[in-house]
N, C-alpha and C positions, 0 to 999 in steps of 0.2 A: 481615442480617446478611450476604447474599449481594453485596450495592451495595459491599462492604468488600473483597471479594475482588477485586482488580484482573482477573484473567481472565473475570470474569464481568460487568464492568461496562460500560455502555455508552460508547464512546469518541467524541470529533469528530474528524473526518475533515478533514485540509487537504490543498490543492495547493499546492505553491509556482506563483506566477504562470509562470514557465518550462515548467512540467509543464502546466499547464492551456494553454499555447498549443500544444506538442507536441500535447497531445491534440487539439485542435480540428482540426490538421491531418490528422488519421489517417483512414482510410476511414469510413464511418458504422457499419460492423458491428463493427469492431475497437473502436471507440468504446464501443459498447452492451455487449460482452464486456469491458472495462476498467472500466465503469461498474460494472458488476453485483461486480467484486470490490472496487470501490472502497467500495461502499457495503454490501457485508458486512463491511468493515474497522471499522465499527461494535464489532465483537466479534474483535479482530484476533489474540486467542489459537485463535478458533475456525477460522480460515481456514489452509489447508493452504501454511506457507511455510518456508522455508530461513533457519536465522538466516545472517547473512551473519560469516565470519570475521573476526577483528581489528577490526571495528566494532561499536559498543558499540551495543545495541538496535535492529540495522538487520535489516530481512530483506526476501528477495523472494519474490514470489508470482509465478506465472506463469500465462498462459491463452493459448494457442495458441503462437503464436511470438513475444510479447512478455511483457515482465518489470517488474514494479512492485516498485520498492525503496521500503522507507519506513520510519520512525524511529517508535518506541512510545515515547511519555513517560507514563511510569505515574502519577509524580505528578502531571502537569499533565493527567492524563486525557485525551491526544488523541494522532492519528497524523497524522504529516506525510508526504505522497509527497513522495519528491525525485527520481524519476525514473520515466518509461514510455521503453522503448524495446525496439525490435527485439532480438532475442536475441543476434545477432552482435555489435550496439554497448554492449549493456546493463551490460557489465564495464570499459569503459574510462575 
């Protein structure tokens, strides 16, 4: 019964190719912090995040000075990381 509840299902997490490139350019310690958040996004509704205004199913999670922007596709049971950037540049 709980597997039908979208908030308790395990989601597949994907990174856009451009996001993967940006992640690899960051220092190793920052990469680890971000990867910890990305792994926890398998259960996206349990991650402390803020829903983005005016953007459907788009959320942001933070770790240190970095922001991870992602979309949740409930019907497809996937999470797509759409951006990882420093907080000063995250919302441009």
